N, C-alpha and C positions, 0 to 999 in steps of 0.2 A: 615641581619636579616630575617629569614624565616617566612612563614605564621603562623606556629604553635607558634612561639615565640610571635607574635603579639596578639594572642587571649588568651593565658594562662596568668593568673595573676602572677605577680612577687611578691616575698616576700619583705616586708618592716618591718624592726625591729623597735619596738617602746618602749618607756619608759613611765611610768605613772607619771604624775605630776599634782599638784593642782594649781588652780589660787589663789594667795595670797589675803586674805581678803574675799574670797567667799567659797562656798562649792562645787564648780564645779571642776571635774577632767577631764584631757585631756590625750589622747594618743598622744605623740609627736614622729613623724617620723623625725629623724634628717637628714637622707639622703634618699631622694626619689629615687627609682630605675630608674625613667624616667628623672627627671631634676636635681637631686642632692640637691634640696632645702629642707627646713624644713616645715613640714605640721602638722596641729593640727586636731584631731578628738575628739569630745566630748565623754567622757566615762560615764558621769552621775553625780549624786549627791554624795558627799563625804560620807554621812551617810547612805543613803538608797540603792544605786545601787551597783551591783557587777560588777566591771570593766572588769572582764574576759568575761562577756556575750557580751560586745561590740567589742570584737576582731573579725576579719573576713575580708571579702572583702569590699573595699570601692573604689569609683571612685577617681582617682587621681585629686586633686584640680588644678594641672597645666594643665591637659588634661582630661576632664571628660569622653572622649570616651575610655580611658584606665583604667583598674582596677588593683589594687594591694591588696595583703592580709596583713593586719596589724597583726603581731604576735610578741611574745616575743623573745628576742635574745636567741640563744642557750647557754646552761650552759657550762662553761669551763670544759675541760676534767681533770680528776684526774692525778696527776703526778705519773708515774709508778716507778720512781727510789727510792722512799722513802722505800717501802717494801724491795727492794733488799739491800739497805744500812742497814736496821734493821737486816735482816737475816745474813749479813756478820758480823755485830757487835756481834750478839748472838753466832755465830760460833767461833768468835775470843776470846770470854771470857773464854772458856774452855782450850785454849792452854796455855802451860807453855813456857815462853820464856827463852832461855839460853843466855849466854853472846855472843854467836856467832850470834844470831838473832837480837840483838840490833844494 
């Protein structure tokens, strides 16, 4: 691990969850980039706060000298094959099939 890698914050993907029976929300980091454990970060009140404002850099609870950036996980990419299948189906509708093609 080089020097640059030690100082730059790593990404930690988090999901928003609420505490049952309360109005408190937490960002839950399931896999810490440093230790692999689960960590919680307070996101605010369920009714008043905007949880997106609490995303950002936090010291890692497992090692406070290291910092990671709490962020949302990336969205999955759209499947590219669906449009190609639709186009082929549209082109095939106009064709007349003979007995030799069946």
